[in-house]
C-alpha positions as CSV (number, residue, x, y, z in Angstrom):
1,X,60.2,252.8,30.6
2,X,58.9,251.6,27.2
3,X,61.4,249.5,25.3
4,X,61.1,250.0,21.5
5,X,60.6,246.6,19.8
6,X,62.4,248.0,16.8
7,X,65.6,249.5,18.1
8,X,65.5,248.7,21.9
9,X,65.6,252.4,22.8
10,X,64.2,253.3,26.2
11,X,61.4,255.8,26.0
12,X,59.3,257.5,28.7
13,X,56.0,255.8,29.5
14,X,54.0,258.7,28.0
15,X,55.6,258.3,24.5
16,X,53.4,256.9,21.8
17,X,56.3,256.7,19.3
18,X,59.9,255.8,19.8
19,X,62.1,258.9,20.1
20,X,64.9,257.1,18.3
21,X,63.3,255.4,15.3
22,X,59.7,256.5,15.3
23,X,58.2,253.1,15.8
24,X,54.7,253.0,17.3
25,X,54.7,252.2,21.0
26,X,50.9,252.0,21.1
27,X,50.1,249.5,18.4
28,X,51.7,246.4,16.8
29,X,51.4,245.0,13.3
30,X,49.3,241.8,12.8
31,X,51.7,239.1,11.4
32,X,48.9,237.8,9.2
33,X,47.3,240.8,7.6
34,X,49.6,243.7,8.6
35,X,46.8,245.6,10.2
36,X,47.4,247.8,13.3
37,X,46.5,246.0,16.5
38,X,46.2,247.5,20.0
39,X,48.9,246.2,22.3
40,X,46.3,245.0,24.9
41,X,44.2,243.1,22.2
42,X,44.4,239.3,22.1
43,X,43.1,239.0,18.6
44,X,43.3,241.1,15.4
45,X,40.1,242.9,14.7
46,X,40.7,242.6,11.0
47,X,41.5,238.9,10.4
48,X,41.0,237.3,13.8
49,X,44.6,236.1,14.2
50,X,45.9,235.9,17.7
51,X,48.4,238.7,18.0
52,X,48.7,239.3,21.7
53,X,51.7,238.4,23.9
54,X,50.4,235.3,25.7
55,X,52.3,234.0,28.7
56,X,51.9,231.0,31.1
57,X,51.5,232.2,34.7
58,X,52.4,229.9,37.6
59,X,50.9,231.0,40.9
60,X,51.4,229.5,44.4
61,X,49.7,230.8,47.5
62,X,51.3,230.2,50.9
63,X,49.4,230.0,54.2
64,X,51.7,232.5,55.7
65,X,50.3,235.3,53.6
66,X,48.4,238.2,55.0
67,X,45.0,237.8,53.4
68,X,42.4,240.3,54.4
69,X,38.9,241.1,53.0
70,X,38.8,244.2,50.8
71,X,35.9,246.2,49.5
72,X,36.0,244.8,46.0
73,X,36.4,241.3,47.5
74,X,33.4,241.8,49.7
75,X,31.3,243.0,46.7
76,X,32.4,240.0,44.7
77,X,31.6,237.7,47.6
78,X,28.1,239.0,47.8
79,X,27.6,238.8,44.1
80,X,28.7,235.2,43.9
81,X,26.9,234.2,47.1
82,X,30.1,232.6,48.6
83,X,31.7,232.6,52.0
84,X,34.5,234.8,53.2
85,X,36.9,236.0,50.5
86,X,40.5,237.0,50.8
87,X,42.2,239.8,48.9
88,X,45.8,240.9,48.4
89,X,47.3,243.4,50.8
90,X,50.5,244.7,49.3
91,X,52.9,247.6,49.3
92,X,52.1,250.5,47.1
93,X,54.6,249.5,44.4
94,X,53.9,245.8,44.4
95,X,52.4,244.1,41.4
96,X,49.9,242.3,43.5
97,X,47.9,244.9,45.5
98,X,44.7,244.8,47.5
99,X,41.6,244.8,45.4
100,X,42.0,242.9,42.1
101,X,39.7,244.6,39.5
102,X,37.0,242.1,38.4
103,X,39.3,239.3,39.5
104,X,40.7,239.3,35.9
105,X,44.2,240.6,36.4
106,X,47.3,239.3,38.2
107,X,48.4,242.7,39.1
108,X,46.9,246.1,40.2
109,X,48.6,247.8,37.2
110,X,46.4,245.6,35.0
111,X,49.3,244.5,32.9
112,X,48.7,240.7,33.0
113,X,45.1,239.8,32.2
114,X,43.9,236.4,33.1
115,X,42.4,234.7,30.1
116,X,40.3,232.1,32.1
117,X,37.5,234.3,33.4
118,X,36.2,231.6,35.7
119,X,39.5,231.4,37.6
120,X,39.4,233.3,40.9
121,X,42.8,233.9,42.6
122,X,41.3,233.9,46.1
123,X,40.0,230.3,45.4
124,X,43.4,228.9,44.7
125,X,44.3,226.2,47.3
126,X,47.2,227.0,49.5
127,X,50.7,225.5,48.7
128,X,49.6,224.3,45.3
129,X,50.9,225.5,42.0
130,X,48.2,226.6,39.6
131,X,48.9,227.4,35.9
132,X,46.9,229.8,33.7
133,X,47.2,231.7,30.4
134,X,47.6,235.5,30.7
135,X,47.8,238.3,28.2
136,X,50.6,240.9,28.6
137,X,48.7,244.1,28.0
138,X,51.8,246.3,28.2
139,X,54.4,244.2,26.3
140,X,56.8,247.1,25.7
141,X,57.0,248.0,29.4
142,X,60.1,246.9,31.2
143,X,59.3,244.0,33.5
144,X,59.8,243.9,37.2
145,X,62.2,241.1,36.8
146,X,64.4,243.1,34.5
147,X,64.4,246.0,37.0
148,X,65.3,243.7,39.9
149,X,68.2,242.0,38.0
150,X,69.5,245.3,36.7
151,X,69.5,246.8,40.2
152,X,71.2,243.8,41.5
153,X,74.0,244.1,38.9
154,X,74.5,247.7,39.7
155,X,74.4,247.1,43.4
156,X,71.3,249.3,43.8
157,X,69.0,246.7,45.2
158,X,66.4,248.0,47.6
159,X,63.5,246.7,49.6
160,X,61.1,247.1,46.7
161,X,63.0,245.8,43.8
162,X,66.1,243.9,45.1
163,X,66.7,240.3,44.1
164,X,65.7,239.3,47.6
165,X,62.2,239.8,46.3
166,X,62.7,237.2,43.5
167,X,60.5,234.2,44.5
168,X,62.1,230.8,45.1
169,X,59.7,229.5,42.5
170,X,61.5,231.7,39.9
171,X,65.1,230.9,40.7
172,X,65.4,227.7,38.7
173,X,64.2,229.5,35.6
174,X,66.7,232.3,36.1
175,X,69.5,229.8,36.7
176,X,68.7,228.0,33.5
177,X,68.1,231.0,31.2
178,X,71.1,230.2,29.0
179,X,69.8,226.6,28.3
180,X,66.4,227.5,26.7
181,X,67.6,225.7,23.5
182,X,67.3,222.5,25.5
183,X,63.6,222.9,26.1
184,X,63.7,225.0,29.3
185,X,60.9,227.6,29.3
186,X,62.3,231.2,29.2
187,X,61.1,233.4,32.1
188,X,59.4,236.6,31.3
189,X,58.5,238.2,34.7
190,X,58.1,237.3,38.4
191,X,57.3,238.7,41.8
192,X,56.1,237.8,45.3
193,X,54.0,239.7,47.7
194,X,52.0,238.8,50.8
195,X,52.4,235.1,50.6
196,X,51.8,234.8,46.8
197,X,54.5,233.9,44.3
198,X,54.0,234.5,40.6
199,X,56.2,233.4,37.7
200,X,55.5,234.2,34.0
201,X,57.1,232.0,31.4
202,X,56.6,231.3,27.7
203,X,53.2,229.8,27.0
204,X,53.5,226.2,25.7
205,X,50.1,225.0,26.6
206,X,49.0,224.9,23.0
207,X,52.0,222.7,21.9
208,X,51.7,219.1,21.0
209,X,52.0,216.7,23.9
210,X,54.8,214.1,23.8
211,X,52.2,211.5,24.9
212,X,50.1,212.4,21.8
213,X,53.0,211.7,19.4
214,X,53.7,208.4,21.3
215,X,50.2,207.2,20.2
216,X,50.9,207.9,16.5
217,X,51.9,204.9,14.4
218,X,54.2,207.0,12.3
219,X,56.4,207.7,15.3
220,X,59.5,205.5,14.6
221,X,61.7,203.6,17.0
222,X,64.6,205.9,16.2
223,X,62.5,209.0,17.1
224,X,61.6,207.4,20.4
225,X,65.3,206.8,21.1
226,X,66.0,210.5,20.3
227,X,63.3,211.6,22.7
228,X,64.8,209.4,25.4
229,X,68.3,210.9,24.8
230,X,66.9,214.4,25.0
231,X,65.4,213.5,28.4
232,X,68.8,212.4,29.7
233,X,70.2,215.7,28.5
234,X,67.5,217.6,30.4
235,X,67.9,215.3,33.4
236,X,71.5,216.3,33.9
237,X,70.6,220.0,33.6
238,X,67.6,219.8,35.9
239,X,69.5,217.9,38.6
240,X,71.6,221.1,39.2
241,X,68.4,223.0,40.3
242,X,66.5,220.1,41.8
243,X,63.8,220.1,39.1
244,X,64.0,216.6,37.8
245,X,60.4,216.2,38.7
246,X,59.6,218.3,35.6
247,X,60.4,215.3,33.5
248,X,58.3,212.9,35.5
249,X,55.0,214.8,34.8
250,X,53.8,213.3,31.5
251,X,51.5,216.2,30.8
252,X,54.4,218.6,31.2
253,X,56.3,217.1,28.2
254,X,55.7,219.1,25.0
255,X,57.2,219.3,21.5
256,X,58.4,222.5,19.9
257,X,57.9,223.4,16.3
258,X,60.9,221.3,15.3
259,X,59.6,218.2,17.1
260,X,62.2,218.6,19.9
261,X,61.4,217.9,23.5
262,X,60.3,221.0,25.6
263,X,59.0,221.5,29.1
264,X,55.9,223.5,29.8
265,X,57.1,224.5,33.2
266,X,59.5,223.5,36.0
267,X,58.6,221.5,39.0
268,X,60.8,221.4,42.1
269,X,61.3,217.8,43.2
270,X,60.1,216.9,46.7
271,X,62.7,216.2,49.4
272,X,63.2,212.5,50.0
273,X,64.7,210.7,53.0
274,X,67.0,207.8,52.3
275,X,65.5,204.4,53.3
276,X,68.2,202.0,54.2
277,X,66.2,199.1,55.4
278,X,62.9,197.6,54.3
279,X,61.2,194.7,56.2
280,X,61.3,191.6,54.1
281,X,58.0,190.6,52.6
282,X,56.4,194.0,53.5
283,X,54.9,194.9,50.1
284,X,53.6,198.3,51.2
285,X,57.0,199.2,52.8
286,X,58.7,198.2,49.6
287,X,56.5,200.4,47.5
288,X,57.0,203.3,49.9
289,X,60.7,202.8,49.7
290,X,60.6,203.1,45.9
291,X,58.6,206.3,46.2
292,X,60.9,207.7,48.8
293,X,64.1,206.8,47.0
294,X,66.2,209.7,45.7
295,X,66.0,210.5,42.0
296,X,68.1,208.1,39.9
297,X,68.3,206.7,36.4
298,X,65.9,204.0,37.6
299,X,63.3,206.8,38.2
300,X,63.8,208.0,34.6
301,X,63.4,204.4,33.4
302,X,60.1,204.0,35.3
303,X,58.8,207.2,33.6
304,X,59.7,205.7,30.2
305,X,57.7,202.6,31.1
306,X,54.8,204.8,32.0
307,X,54.9,206.5,28.6
308,X,54.6,203.1,26.9
309,X,51.7,202.1,29.3
310,X,49.8,205.3,28.8
311,X,50.1,205.2,25.0
312,X,49.5,201.4,24.9
313,X,52.5,201.2,22.6
314,X,54.6,198.0,22.4
315,X,58.1,198.3,23.6
316,X,60.6,197.1,20.9
317,X,63.5,194.8,21.5
318,X,66.5,197.0,22.3
319,X,64.5,199.4,24.5
320,X,62.7,196.5,26.2
321,X,66.2,195.2,27.1
322,X,67.4,198.6,28.3
323,X,64.3,199.2,30.5
324,X,64.7,195.8,32.0
325,X,68.4,196.5,32.9
326,X,67.3,199.8,34.4
327,X,64.8,198.2,36.6
328,X,67.3,195.5,37.7
329,X,69.9,198.2,38.5
330,X,72.3,197.1,35.9
331,X,72.6,200.7,34.6
332,X,74.1,202.8,37.3
333,X,74.8,206.2,35.9
334,X,73.5,208.7,33.4
335,X,76.6,208.3,31.3
336,X,75.9,204.5,31.0
337,X,72.3,205.2,30.1
338,X,73.3,207.6,27.3
339,X,75.9,205.2,26.0
340,X,73.2,202.5,25.7
341,X,70.9,204.9,23.9
342,X,73.7,205.8,21.6
343,X,74.3,202.2,20.8
344,X,70.6,201.6,20.1
345,X,70.6,204.6,17.8
346,X,73.5,203.3,15.8
347,X,71.9,199.8,15.7
348,X,68.6,201.2,14.3
349,X,70.5,203.2,11.6
350,X,72.7,200.3,10.7
351,X,75.8,202.4,11.2
352,X,78.0,199.7,12.7
353,X,77.3,196.0,12.5
354,X,79.6,195.5,15.5
355,X,77.6,197.8,17.7
356,X,75.2,195.9,20.0
357,X,72.9,196.9,22.8
358,X,74.7,197.1,26.0
359,X,78.1,197.9,24.5
360,X,79.6,201.3,23.8
361,X,79.7,202.0,20.1
362,X,83.1,202.1,18.3
363,X,84.6,205.6,18.4
364,X,84.7,205.9,14.6
365,X,80.9,205.7,14.6
366,X,80.6,209.0,16.2
367,X,82.8,210.6,13.6
368,X,81.3,208.9,10.6
369,X,79.7,211.0,7.9
370,X,79.6,214.8,7.8
371,X,75.9,214.6,7.0
372,X,75.0,213.7,10.5
373,X,74.3,215.9,13.5
374,X,75.7,215.5,16.9
375,X,73.2,216.3,19.7
376,X,75.1,217.7,22.6
377,X,74.0,218.7,26.1
378,X,75.0,222.3,25.7
379,X,77.9,224.6,24.6
380,X,78.2,226.9,27.6
381,X,81.6,228.0,28.7
382,X,80.6,227.8,32.4
383,X,81.8,224.4,33.5
384,X,79.3,224.5,36.4
385,X,76.4,224.5,34.0
386,X,77.5,221.6,31.8
387,X,78.3,217.9,31.9
388,X,81.8,217.2,30.7
389,X,82.5,214.4,28.2
390,X,78.9,213.8,27.5
391,X,78.2,211.0,25.1
392,X,76.5,211.9,21.8
393,X,73.8,210.5,19.6
394,X,74.4,210.6,15.9
395,X,71.3,211.2,13.8
396,X,70.8,212.0,10.1
397,X,69.0,215.3,9.4
398,X,66.4,216.2,6.8
399,X,65.3,219.6,5.5
400,X,61.7,220.4,6.5
401,X,61.3,223.9,5.1
402,X,63.4,226.6,3.3
403,X,62.1,230.2,3.4
404,X,63.8,233.3,2.1
405,X,63.4,237.1,1.7
406,X,65.5,239.9,0.3
407,X,65.3,243.7,0.2
408,X,67.6,246.6,-0.8
409,X,67.4,250.3,0.1
410,X,69.3,253.3,-1.1
411,X,69.9,254.5,2.4
412,X,69.7,258.1,3.7
413,X,72.8,259.7,2.2
414,X,73.1,258.2,-1.3
415,X,71.1,259.3,-4.4
416,X,71.3,256.0,-6.2
417,X,71.6,252.3,-5.2
418,X,74.6,250.3,-6.3
419,X,73.6,247.1,-4.4
420,X,71.9,244.3,-6.2
421,X,70.7,240.8,-5.1
422,X,69.3,237.7,-6.8
423,X,67.3,234.7,-5.4
424,X,66.5,231.5,-7.2
425,X,64.9,228.6,-5.2
426,X,63.4,225.3,-6.4
427,X,61.5,223.3,-3.9
428,X,60.0,219.8,-4.5
429,X,57.5,218.5,-1.8
430,X,56.0,215.1,-1.4
431,X,53.4,214.6,1.3
432,X,51.7,211.3,2.1
433,X,49.8,210.2,5.2
434,X,52.8,208.5,6.6
435,X,55.6,210.4,4.8
436,X,56.7,213.9,4.0
437,X,59.8,214.8,2.1
438,X,61.2,218.0,0.8
439,X,64.1,218.6,-1.6
440,X,65.3,222.1,-2.2
441,X,67.9,223.9,-4.3
442,X,68.7,227.6,-3.9
443,X,71.1,230.2,-5.2
444,X,71.3,233.5,-3.2
445,X,73.6,236.3,-4.4
446,X,74.3,239.7,-3.0
447,X,76.6,242.3,-4.6
448,X,77.7,245.8,-3.5
449,X,78.8,247.7,-6.6
450,X,81.4,250.5,-6.8
451,X,82.3,252.9,-9.6
452,X,79.7,255.7,-9.4
453,X,76.7,256.3,-11.6
454,X,76.4,253.8,-14.5
455,X,79.3,251.9,-12.9
456,X,78.6,250.2,-9.5
457,X,75.0,249.4,-10.3
458,X,76.0,247.9,-13.6
459,X,78.7,245.8,-12.1
460,X,76.5,244.4,-9.3
461,X,73.6,243.6,-11.7
462,X,75.9,242.0,-14.2
463,X,77.5,239.9,-11.5
464,X,74.1,238.5,-10.4
465,X,73.0,237.9,-13.9
466,X,76.3,236.1,-14.9
467,X,76.2,233.8,-11.8
468,X,72.5,232.9,-12.4
469,X,73.2,232.0,-16.0
470,X,76.2,229.9,-15.1
471,X,74.5,227.8,-12.5
472,X,71.4,227.3,-14.7
473,X,73.7,225.3,-17.1
474,X,76.3,224.0,-14.7
475,X,74.2,222.8,-11.7
476,X,72.3,219.8,-13.0
477,X,73.2,217.0,-10.7
478,X,71.5,216.2,-7.4
479,X,74.3,217.7,-5.3
480,X,76.1,220.9,-4.7
481,X,78.4,222.3,-7.4
482,X,82.0,221.4,-6.7
483,X,84.5,223.9,-5.4
484,X,86.1,223.9,-8.9
485,X,82.7,224.8,-10.5
486,X,82.1,227.6,-8.0
487,X,85.6,229.1,-8.5
488,X,85.0,229.0,-12.3
489,X,81.7,230.8,-11.9
490,X,83.2,233.6,-9.8
491,X,86.2,234.0,-12.3
492,X,83.8,234.1,-15.3
493,X,81.8,236.8,-13.5
494,X,85.0,238.8,-12.8
495,X,85.9,238.5,-16.5
496,X,82.5,239.7,-17.6
497,X,82.8,242.9,-15.6
498,X,86.5,243.3,-16.5
499,X,85.7,243.1,-20.2
500,X,83.2,246.0,-19.9
501,X,85.8,248.1,-18.1
502,X,88.3,247.4,-20.9
503,X,85.7,248.0,-23.6
504,X,84.7,251.4,-22.1
505,X,88.4,252.4,-21.5
506,X,87.7,252.9,-17.8
507,X,90.8,253.4,-15.6
508,X,91.7,254.1,-12.0
509,X,88.8,254.9,-9.7
510,X,86.5,255.0,-12.7
511,X,86.7,251.2,-13.2
512,X,83.6,249.6,-12.0
513,X,83.6,246.6,-9.7
514,X,81.5,244.8,-7.1
515,X,81.8,242.7,-4.0
516,X,80.2,239.3,-3.8
517,X,78.7,237.0,-1.2
518,X,76.9,233.9,-2.6
519,X,75.2,231.0,-0.9
520,X,74.2,227.7,-2.7
521,X,71.9,225.4,-0.8
522,X,71.1,221.7,-1.7
523,X,68.9,220.1,1.1
524,X,71.1,220.3,4.2
525,X,74.3,221.1,2.3
526,X,75.5,224.7,1.8
527,X,78.4,226.2,-0.2
528,X,79.6,229.8,0.4
529,X,81.7,232.0,-1.9
530,X,82.7,235.6,-1.3
531,X,84.9,238.4,-2.6
532,X,85.2,241.8,-0.8
533,X,83.5,243.0,2.3
534,X,79.9,241.9,1.9
535,X,79.3,239.3,4.6
536,X,77.5,236.1,5.4
537,X,76.3,235.5,9.0
538,X,74.7,232.5,10.5
539,X,72.3,232.4,13.5
540,X,71.3,229.2,15.4
541,X,69.8,228.7,18.8
542,X,72.8,226.9,20.2
543,X,75.6,229.0,18.8
544,X,73.9,232.4,18.4
545,X,75.4,234.8,15.8
546,X,78.4,233.7,13.8
547,X,80.2,235.6,11.0
548,X,81.0,233.1,8.4
549,X,83.1,235.2,6.0
550,X,86.2,237.3,6.6
551,X,86.4,240.7,4.8
552,X,88.9,241.0,2.0
553,X,90.4,244.3,3.2
554,X,93.7,245.7,4.3
555,X,93.0,245.4,8.1
556,X,92.2,241.7,7.9
557,X,95.1,241.1,5.6
558,X,97.5,242.6,8.2
559,X,95.9,240.6,11.0
560,X,96.4,237.4,9.0
561,X,100.1,238.4,8.8
562,X,100.3,238.5,12.6
563,X,99.7,242.2,13.3
564,X,97.6,243.1,16.4
565,X,94.1,244.0,15.4
566,X,94.2,247.5,17.0
567,X,97.4,248.2,15.0
568,X,96.0,246.7,11.8
569,X,93.0,249.0,11.9
570,X,94.9,252.0,12.9
571,X,96.1,252.3,9.3
572,X,94.3,254.9,7.3
573,X,93.7,252.3,4.5
574,X,92.5,249.6,6.9
575,X,89.1,249.3,5.3
576,X,90.3,249.5,1.7
577,X,89.3,246.3,-0.3
578,X,92.1,243.9,-1.3
579,X,89.7,242.1,-3.7
580,X,86.7,243.0,-5.8
581,X,85.2,241.6,-9.0
582,X,85.9,243.6,-12.2
583,X,88.7,246.1,-11.7
584,X,91.5,243.6,-12.4
585,X,91.8,240.4,-14.4
586,X,91.3,236.9,-12.9
587,X,95.0,236.6,-11.8
588,X,94.2,238.9,-8.9
589,X,91.0,237.2,-7.8
590,X,91.1,234.5,-5.1
591,X,87.6,233.8,-3.9
592,X,87.0,232.2,-0.5
593,X,84.9,229.1,-0.8
594,X,83.7,226.9,2.1
595,X,81.1,224.2,2.6
596,X,78.7,224.0,5.6
597,X,76.2,221.5,7.0
598,X,72.8,222.5,8.3
599,X,72.6,220.4,11.5
600,X,70.0,222.5,13.3
601,X,67.5,225.3,12.5
602,X,69.6,228.0,10.8
603,X,69.2,231.5,9.7
604,X,71.7,232.7,7.0
605,X,72.0,236.5,6.5
606,X,73.7,237.9,3.4
607,X,74.6,241.6,4.2
608,X,76.1,244.5,2.4
609,X,78.3,246.7,4.5
610,X,75.5,249.3,4.9
611,X,73.9,246.7,7.1
612,X,76.9,245.2,8.9
613,X,78.8,248.4,9.6
614,X,79.4,249.6,13.2
615,X,78.8,246.0,14.5
616,X,75.1,246.6,13.9
617,X,74.1,242.9,13.6
618,X,76.4,241.9,16.4
619,X,74.6,244.3,18.7
620,X,71.1,243.6,17.6
621,X,71.0,240.0,16.5
622,X,69.0,238.8,19.5
623,X,66.2,241.2,18.9
624,X,66.2,241.3,15.0
625,X,67.6,237.9,13.9
626,X,67.0,235.3,16.6
627,X,63.2,235.6,16.5
628,X,63.2,234.9,12.8
629,X,64.3,231.3,13.5
630,X,60.7,230.6,14.4
631,X,58.4,229.3,11.6
632,X,55.7,231.8,12.7
633,X,58.0,234.8,12.1
634,X,57.4,236.6,8.8
635,X,60.8,236.9,7.0
636,X,59.7,239.8,4.8
637,X,58.7,241.8,7.8
638,X,62.0,240.8,9.5
639,X,64.1,241.9,6.6
640,X,62.2,245.2,6.4
641,X,62.9,245.7,10.1
642,X,66.6,245.1,9.5
643,X,66.7,247.7,6.7
644,X,64.9,250.2,9.0
645,X,67.4,249.4,11.8
646,X,70.3,250.0,9.5
647,X,68.9,253.3,8.3
648,X,68.4,254.5,11.8
649,X,71.9,253.5,13.0
650,X,74.0,253.7,9.8
651,X,72.2,255.1,6.7
652,X,75.4,256.3,5.2
653,X,75.4,253.6,2.5
654,X,73.1,251.4,0.4
655,X,71.6,248.7,2.5
656,X,70.8,245.2,1.3
657,X,69.8,242.0,3.2
658,X,69.0,238.5,2.0
659,X,67.7,236.1,4.7
660,X,67.4,232.4,4.4
661,X,65.7,230.2,7.0
662,X,66.3,226.5,6.9
663,X,64.4,224.2,9.3
664,X,65.6,220.6,9.8
665,X,64.8,217.7,12.0
666,X,66.1,214.2,12.5
667,X,65.4,211.9,9.6
668,X,63.6,209.0,11.2
669,X,63.3,207.1,7.9
670,X,67.0,206.8,7.2
671,X,67.6,203.6,9.2
């Protein structure tokens, strides 16, 4: 089956266009120049940008496999003048089958093309993991892993596709799928046949190495402490699947686009035997004992020392003390280690003069200042996949980028558009060799008008114009407007529309009005105001999709009064608005205002009801919103895809979306 990238509809393999939304299933759009690119092309023919779906393949070949010489293998052997060659003998439906064409694909279906032409699968040593970059030439095709997991959920596993066919090499990736925000590489596909295991994960080979940033003089002590803390978080997670070895391979430690720690792949740790007695004075036996000792916090400490040695970077006081205590066995548990790192972090930031290395910081330090983020292990509900009562590191955050895009569409059933939006953003950047700062201020407004021709569109446009003018004169200081100022702005906007209604002698349903959802951004601070049923959503990697606003409608009013939701929305007037700007004077307007903090990369979505109706964003946020968190994602294309999605699934109303992407990272200069 071909899965449409636009609407997730399942199509027959023969389809060139999606039966549901009409999206092309044979081409993709280049993110740089918008040219059509073949799905099996690595680069755009027009601008040369890499457009293909590149994956990292991990292959291990076992000696127990049934390796026989095939005709293509024989031909290749004779061409290369080498000795006996092995090929893959597999079942008819297996991804790895007998002759591999030109030795350039991982599978006989020629889906995964090997991008290292000199790499010959038959030459891979036995029982050794080998990594390589591959191109997914059929990215819209359902993967074998998806089929196996689906069959297992439905109890329809069989000898070809049951989960008993999932390689052991892939199981840690599957077990940790929900923790990808901590740096675990997400799995794409996997299979095993005839002694060969293959796992395909996200390609991170091009990302910056942690060792590289360790060499840089601009890497601060606070940043190093933050990396160490992230390693302790990963250590606790990897311990559950016996993959702590993944943290001990320095070349495996990468940074994502937000300078957070990420693993290129997972390594299963070797099985150690406990050594209880070492002959005194036997240096070799002592060394062997250290190597054979089970994984512990001391193991992690030795890896940290290796990082300093490899980078020839000098250890600073508090960390030097900590590493010494680790080596001497004075730090016994991961919780102790995290507490020590937490204390060092507070010391470097000067948060508490009474906090010293080796002592747990005062509780009030952890709750100090709303402008600081708390880095936590995870937020999963499954108690088996998290560490309880995990200590936290408190770090200030700074804004690294602020991007935005907006679009409105009349929809498929209306003859005019009563939606309106406005965007005003000011960004000041300072870039020096050793410093980069960004200050941003933004006003984002979306209004959904009501009142028919020459009514709804007038009200929504007037609301946006009034709010823009107000904040141009009442937002001068280097901070967010106060709640009082925001309420005043909304009430003045209501009065402006109300006055037009009075002047034109409009009455009843003829009175024009509009909903409002407004976001004000100042660096990492956010203010939100709304009236009506236009909504604000937030998407983060840790929390997923969250609806920030609550609709001002009869159904929600009844729920607030204690009525069960199913009864509240059984009323015929459940979706009738209880508040809107313009139809009534200011005595009837009570805007909701709240303040938020951007503590991690965040996507804000302002949506009219044409976009949010029928739980559209709730159902499709993982495919249409979550990818937009990446800096490489084009927001304008993303907003256009949202509008198309709403037209396909709703289309009964005007559709408007404004998307804001805020990227942040720890502020290493605020010490």
